[in-house]
C-alpha positions as CSV (number, residue, x, y, z in Angstrom):
1,M,149.9,330.2,-161.4
2,R,148.9,331.0,-164.9
3,S,147.6,328.8,-167.8
4,H,149.6,331.0,-170.3
5,S,147.3,330.0,-173.2
6,S,147.6,333.6,-174.6
7,D,151.4,333.3,-174.8
8,R,151.4,330.8,-177.7
9,E,152.0,331.5,-181.4
10,P,148.4,331.9,-182.9
11,S,149.6,330.8,-186.4
12,F,150.0,327.1,-187.1
13,R,150.3,324.4,-189.9
14,F,148.4,321.1,-189.4
15,D,149.2,318.3,-191.9
16,Y,147.5,315.2,-191.0
17,D,146.4,312.1,-193.0
18,P,144.9,309.6,-190.4
19,A,143.9,306.1,-190.9
20,T,140.3,305.1,-191.5
21,I,138.7,304.4,-188.2
22,R,136.2,301.8,-187.5
23,F,134.8,301.9,-183.9
24,G,132.3,299.7,-182.0
25,A,131.5,296.5,-180.4
26,G,131.8,293.8,-182.9
27,S,133.6,295.9,-185.4
28,V,136.3,293.2,-186.1
29,D,133.5,291.5,-187.9
30,D,133.9,293.9,-190.7
31,L,137.7,293.3,-191.4
32,E,137.0,291.5,-194.7
33,A,134.7,294.4,-195.9
34,E,137.4,296.9,-194.8
35,L,140.1,295.1,-196.8
36,E,137.9,294.9,-199.7
37,A,137.2,298.7,-199.4
38,L,140.9,299.2,-199.5
39,G,141.3,297.0,-202.4
40,L,143.3,294.3,-200.5
41,E,143.1,290.5,-201.1
42,R,145.3,288.6,-198.8
43,A,146.4,289.6,-195.2
44,L,149.1,288.3,-193.0
45,L,148.0,288.5,-189.5
46,V,150.8,289.7,-187.1
47,C,150.6,289.3,-183.4
48,G,152.5,288.0,-180.3
49,S,152.4,284.4,-179.1
50,T,150.0,285.2,-176.2
51,V,147.5,286.9,-178.6
52,G,147.9,284.0,-181.1
53,A,147.1,281.4,-178.5
54,T,144.1,283.3,-177.0
55,P,140.9,282.2,-178.7
56,T,138.8,285.0,-177.5
57,V,141.1,287.6,-179.1
58,I,142.4,285.7,-182.2
59,E,139.2,283.9,-183.4
60,P,137.1,286.9,-183.9
61,V,139.8,288.5,-185.9
62,R,140.3,285.3,-188.0
63,S,136.5,285.1,-188.5
64,G,136.2,288.8,-189.5
65,L,139.0,288.4,-192.1
66,G,137.3,285.5,-193.7
67,E,138.7,284.3,-197.0
68,R,141.2,287.3,-196.9
69,L,143.1,285.7,-194.1
70,A,146.5,284.5,-195.7
71,G,148.2,283.3,-192.6
72,V,149.2,284.1,-188.9
73,F,152.7,285.2,-187.8
74,D,152.5,285.2,-184.0
75,E,156.2,285.9,-183.1
76,T,156.2,289.5,-182.0
77,S,157.4,290.5,-178.7
78,A,158.1,293.6,-176.6
79,A,161.6,293.8,-177.8
80,K,160.5,294.6,-181.2
81,R,163.5,292.7,-182.8
82,L,164.7,293.4,-186.3
83,S,165.2,289.5,-186.6
84,T,161.4,289.0,-185.9
85,A,160.5,291.5,-188.6
86,L,162.8,289.9,-191.1
87,A,161.2,286.6,-190.3
88,G,157.8,288.2,-190.8
89,R,158.8,289.7,-194.1
90,D,159.8,286.2,-195.3
91,R,156.4,284.9,-194.2
92,L,154.6,287.8,-195.8
93,E,156.2,286.9,-199.1
94,A,155.7,283.0,-198.7
95,E,152.0,283.7,-198.3
96,D,151.9,286.2,-201.2
97,A,150.1,288.7,-198.9
98,D,149.4,292.2,-200.0
99,A,148.3,293.5,-196.6
100,I,149.1,293.1,-192.8
101,V,146.7,293.0,-190.0
102,S,148.4,293.8,-186.7
103,V,146.5,292.6,-183.5
104,G,147.6,293.5,-179.9
105,G,149.6,296.3,-178.5
106,G,152.1,298.9,-179.9
107,S,154.9,296.3,-180.1
108,S,153.0,294.3,-182.8
109,L,152.2,297.2,-184.7
110,D,155.7,298.4,-184.7
111,V,157.0,295.0,-185.8
112,A,154.2,295.0,-188.5
113,T,155.5,298.5,-189.6
114,I,159.1,297.2,-190.0
115,I,157.8,294.2,-192.0
116,S,156.2,296.6,-194.4
117,V,159.4,298.8,-194.6
118,L,161.5,295.6,-195.3
119,A,159.2,294.3,-197.9
120,A,159.4,297.6,-199.6
121,N,163.2,298.3,-199.5
122,G,164.2,294.7,-200.0
123,Y,167.0,294.6,-197.5
124,G,168.4,291.3,-196.4
125,P,169.5,290.5,-192.8
126,A,173.0,291.7,-193.1
127,A,172.2,295.0,-194.8
128,A,169.3,295.6,-192.5
129,G,171.5,295.1,-189.3
130,R,174.2,297.2,-190.8
131,E,171.9,300.0,-191.5
132,L,170.2,300.0,-188.3
133,A,173.5,299.9,-186.4
134,E,175.1,302.6,-188.4
135,T,172.2,305.1,-188.8
136,G,169.6,304.0,-186.1
137,T,167.0,303.7,-188.8
138,L,165.9,301.8,-192.0
139,P,165.4,303.5,-195.3
140,V,161.5,304.0,-196.1
141,P,160.8,304.0,-199.9
142,D,158.3,306.1,-201.3
143,E,156.7,303.2,-203.0
144,G,156.1,299.5,-202.2
145,L,155.0,299.8,-198.6
146,V,152.4,296.9,-197.6
147,P,149.2,298.6,-196.3
148,I,148.7,297.9,-192.5
149,V,145.2,297.6,-190.7
150,T,145.7,297.7,-186.9
151,V,143.4,296.1,-184.3
152,P,144.6,297.2,-180.9
153,T,143.9,295.3,-177.8
154,T,145.5,297.6,-175.3
155,L,145.0,301.5,-174.6
156,A,148.5,302.7,-175.3
157,G,147.3,304.8,-178.2
158,A,150.0,303.9,-180.6
159,D,147.6,303.1,-183.5
160,L,147.4,306.4,-185.4
161,S,151.2,306.8,-185.8
162,S,153.6,307.0,-188.7
163,V,156.6,306.0,-186.7
164,A,157.9,302.7,-185.2
165,G,160.7,301.4,-183.1
166,V,163.0,298.6,-183.6
167,T,165.9,296.9,-181.8
168,A,168.6,294.3,-182.7
169,D,170.7,291.9,-180.5
170,P,173.7,289.9,-181.4
171,D,172.1,286.8,-179.7
172,E,169.2,287.0,-182.2
173,G,171.1,288.7,-185.1
174,P,171.8,290.4,-187.5
175,V,174.1,292.7,-185.6
176,D,177.4,292.5,-183.8
177,E,176.4,294.9,-181.0
178,P,173.1,295.8,-179.5
179,A,171.4,298.4,-181.7
180,S,168.0,300.3,-181.4
181,G,166.3,303.0,-183.5
182,G,163.2,303.7,-185.5
183,V,161.6,304.7,-188.8
184,S,159.3,307.5,-189.7
185,H,157.5,308.3,-192.8
186,P,154.1,309.8,-193.5
187,D,153.0,306.7,-195.6
188,L,153.6,304.5,-192.5
189,M,150.2,305.7,-191.1
190,P,147.9,302.6,-191.0
191,A,145.5,302.4,-193.7
192,A,142.7,301.5,-191.1
193,A,142.4,301.1,-187.3
194,V,139.7,299.0,-186.0
195,Y,138.6,299.7,-182.2
196,D,136.5,296.9,-180.8
197,P,135.7,297.3,-177.1
198,E,134.7,293.8,-176.8
199,L,138.2,292.7,-178.0
200,V,140.0,295.1,-175.6
201,A,137.8,293.8,-172.7
202,T,139.7,290.3,-173.2
203,T,143.2,291.9,-172.2
204,P,144.2,291.3,-168.5
205,D,143.8,294.2,-166.2
206,S,147.3,294.6,-165.4
207,I,148.3,295.1,-169.1
208,L,145.3,297.5,-169.7
209,A,146.3,299.5,-166.6
210,G,149.8,300.2,-167.7
211,S,148.9,300.8,-171.4
212,A,146.2,303.2,-170.2
213,M,148.6,305.3,-168.2
214,N,150.7,305.6,-171.4
215,G,147.7,306.7,-173.5
216,F,146.5,309.0,-170.9
217,D,149.8,310.7,-170.8
218,K,149.6,311.3,-174.6
219,G,146.6,313.5,-174.0
220,I,148.3,315.4,-171.2
221,E,151.4,316.0,-173.2
222,T,149.6,317.0,-176.4
223,L,148.1,319.9,-174.7
224,Y,151.2,321.5,-173.5
225,A,153.6,320.4,-176.3
226,A,155.5,323.2,-178.0
227,N,153.8,322.3,-181.4
228,A,150.2,322.0,-180.1
229,T,147.5,323.3,-182.4
230,P,143.9,324.3,-181.9
231,V,143.0,320.9,-183.6
232,T,145.0,318.9,-181.2
233,D,143.8,320.9,-178.3
234,A,140.2,320.0,-179.1
235,T,140.8,316.3,-179.6
236,A,143.2,315.9,-176.6
237,R,141.0,317.9,-174.3
238,H,137.8,316.0,-175.0
239,G,139.9,312.7,-175.0
240,L,141.2,313.5,-171.6
241,E,137.5,314.0,-170.5
242,K,136.6,310.5,-171.7
243,L,139.6,309.0,-170.2
244,E,139.2,310.7,-166.8
245,D,135.7,309.3,-166.8
246,G,136.6,305.8,-168.1
247,L,139.7,305.4,-166.0
248,R,138.1,306.3,-162.9
249,A,135.3,303.7,-163.5
250,F,138.0,301.1,-164.5
251,G,139.7,301.8,-161.4
252,D,136.4,301.3,-159.5
253,G,136.0,297.9,-161.0
254,D,133.6,298.5,-163.7
255,R,134.3,296.2,-166.7
256,D,131.1,296.5,-168.9
257,V,131.3,297.2,-172.6
258,G,130.3,301.0,-171.9
259,T,133.5,301.4,-169.8
260,F,135.7,300.0,-172.6
261,E,133.8,302.2,-175.2
262,T,134.5,305.2,-173.2
263,L,138.1,304.4,-172.8
264,L,138.5,303.6,-176.5
265,E,136.8,306.8,-177.4
266,G,139.3,308.7,-175.3
267,I,142.3,306.9,-176.6
268,V,141.2,307.6,-180.3
269,L,140.8,311.3,-179.6
270,V,144.1,311.9,-177.6
271,Q,146.2,310.4,-180.3
272,Y,144.4,312.1,-183.2
273,G,147.0,314.3,-184.9
274,I,149.9,313.6,-182.4
275,S,152.0,311.7,-185.0
276,R,152.2,314.1,-188.1
277,P,154.9,314.2,-191.0
278,G,158.2,315.1,-189.3
279,E,156.8,315.8,-185.8
280,T,154.9,314.5,-182.9
281,T,153.4,316.1,-179.7
282,L,155.0,313.6,-177.4
283,S,157.0,315.5,-174.9
284,I,158.9,315.4,-171.6
285,V,157.1,312.7,-169.9
286,H,157.7,310.5,-172.8
287,A,161.4,311.4,-172.7
288,F,161.3,310.4,-169.0
289,G,159.8,307.1,-170.1
290,H,162.5,306.3,-172.6
291,G,165.2,307.2,-170.1
292,L,163.7,304.9,-167.5
293,T,162.9,301.9,-169.8
294,R,165.7,301.6,-172.4
295,T,168.2,300.2,-170.1
296,Y,166.1,299.1,-167.1
297,D,163.4,296.6,-166.7
298,V,160.5,299.0,-166.1
299,Q,157.1,298.8,-168.1
300,Q,156.5,302.1,-170.0
301,G,153.1,302.6,-168.5
302,A,154.4,302.1,-165.0
303,A,157.3,304.5,-165.6
304,H,154.9,307.2,-166.8
305,G,152.6,306.6,-163.9
306,I,155.5,307.2,-161.4
307,V,156.9,310.3,-163.0
308,V,154.1,312.4,-164.5
309,P,152.8,313.9,-161.3
310,H,156.3,315.0,-160.4
311,V,157.0,316.3,-164.1
312,L,153.7,318.2,-164.0
313,E,154.5,319.7,-160.6
314,Y,157.8,320.8,-161.9
315,L,156.3,322.4,-165.0
316,F,153.5,324.2,-163.0
317,E,155.9,325.7,-160.6
318,R,157.8,327.6,-163.3
319,E,156.4,330.9,-164.1
320,D,158.3,331.1,-167.4
321,V,156.8,327.9,-168.8
322,D,153.6,327.5,-170.7
323,A,152.1,324.2,-169.4
324,R,148.5,324.9,-169.9
325,A,147.5,324.2,-166.4
326,G,144.0,325.8,-166.9
327,M,143.2,323.8,-169.9
328,L,144.4,320.6,-168.3
329,A,142.3,321.2,-165.2
330,T,139.2,321.7,-167.3
331,A,139.8,318.6,-169.2
332,L,140.3,316.5,-165.8
333,G,137.2,318.0,-164.2
334,V,138.8,320.2,-161.9
335,G,138.6,323.6,-163.5
336,D,136.9,325.1,-160.5
337,A,139.8,324.5,-158.2
338,A,141.6,327.7,-156.9
339,D,145.1,326.2,-157.9
340,H,144.7,324.5,-161.3
341,G,148.2,323.0,-161.2
342,A,147.9,321.5,-157.7
343,A,144.5,320.1,-158.7
344,V,145.8,318.6,-162.0
345,V,148.6,316.8,-160.1
346,E,146.2,315.4,-157.6
347,A,143.7,314.2,-160.3
348,V,146.5,312.5,-162.1
349,A,147.9,310.8,-159.2
350,E,144.5,309.6,-158.0
351,I,143.9,308.1,-161.6
352,R,147.3,306.4,-161.4
353,D,146.6,305.0,-157.9
354,G,143.1,303.7,-159.0
355,L,144.8,301.7,-161.7
356,D,147.1,300.0,-159.0
357,L,150.2,301.3,-160.7
358,P,153.4,301.8,-158.8
359,A,153.9,305.3,-157.3
360,Q,157.5,305.5,-156.4
361,L,160.9,304.5,-158.6
362,R,162.0,302.5,-155.6
363,E,159.0,300.0,-156.2
364,V,160.2,298.9,-159.7
365,D,163.4,297.5,-161.2
366,G,164.7,300.7,-162.3
367,P,167.7,303.1,-161.8
368,R,169.2,303.7,-158.4
369,P,169.9,307.2,-157.0
370,E,173.5,306.9,-157.9
371,E,172.6,306.3,-161.5
372,F,170.1,309.5,-161.8
373,T,172.7,311.7,-163.3
374,A,173.2,309.3,-166.3
375,V,169.5,308.9,-166.7
376,A,168.8,312.7,-166.5
377,E,171.4,313.1,-169.3
378,A,169.7,310.6,-171.5
379,I,166.5,312.3,-170.9
380,L,167.6,315.6,-172.1
381,E,169.2,314.1,-175.1
382,D,165.9,312.4,-176.1
383,S,164.3,313.8,-179.2
384,F,161.0,314.3,-177.6
385,M,162.4,317.1,-175.3
386,A,162.1,319.3,-178.5
387,N,158.5,319.2,-177.9
388,A,158.6,320.5,-174.3
389,P,156.4,323.3,-173.2
390,P,157.5,326.8,-174.4
391,G,159.9,328.4,-172.1
392,L,161.3,325.2,-170.7
393,A,165.1,324.8,-170.7
394,P,165.8,322.1,-167.8
395,S,169.2,321.4,-166.6
396,V,170.7,318.0,-165.6
397,E,170.3,319.0,-161.9
398,E,166.5,319.8,-162.4
399,I,165.8,316.6,-164.1
400,E,167.7,314.7,-161.4
401,G,165.5,316.6,-158.9
402,I,162.3,315.2,-160.6
403,L,163.9,311.7,-160.3
404,E,164.7,312.1,-156.7
405,A,161.2,313.3,-156.0
406,A,159.9,310.3,-157.7
407,W,162.2,307.9,-155.8
């Protein structure tokens, strides 16, 4: 089993303009100063109803914003509805806000991003619904986007991103049939990201565990993605080292600030550079995640935890695929193992199990074996498959085989 590190193209282009990063316990106290540094006066705070009703989360953010808090819009949900973003855009304009502060997980940031896009393109409900249904996206103007400051409270690693997902449902409008899609533009990268371990520590363990598996897989995928670069190799590798340490401690019950600092350091590093203009390093595991969650009631992190050991085993068994087993083994502290691939699979499964996440598809409300062919076809059609490790050209039958192994 080879690491194949010498098989990759040595030339690369790395175009990346990340958010300003503020990190540390109590860093939300500096939100007003950060807005001032960005030249922003009034911020609409965007979050979900649970975050909005949890004083230990929302009050430090409100206090940190001080006089620059224009209002609170606490209506986001995991569905990331277009109707929610349209309501948020109306609230943004009513409050005369020139900034958005997103608090919570990736769903709140996605809705905040769609609010910014709608504020810039001026689409009404009918036009926005029609555009999403017909094209799967919304136009992103080069000017007029409302700057976003994101304050994550989970570990999914969606913060340094220039893309966002959105859905629409006839029951909530403004579409006749269910629709989904996303937006992508370099200017959608948040202006700033504020990582406060004290705030993350308020999130329930079950939510953190699922989001952490999602963030952890970003580091794994970034190392073997077809468009990996030496820059992302360095950040992802060190990020995985931090996450391996922090996730094992979290799994052992450690909940001190130091554990959350280690976890957040890892999350910042593994997502640094993964979302670049016109490309991302998310790959086959995330394609599986989409295939298992878009039409089934499976949490994204749980889906990742179930399939990632089997996807890795499949990749490492192929002599013609450059899956960076050696680099992954070093990052996960098993570089001395005789069989790097097997050691990586075992380490990832141990971390998953330590987070008390499900280990088999039969344990969750996902597809049944008779549906695996359709799911495999959807996985192969997913855009993230374009970033699969060099040399990989899986068939529907091979993807089905991974799902069967995960069953």
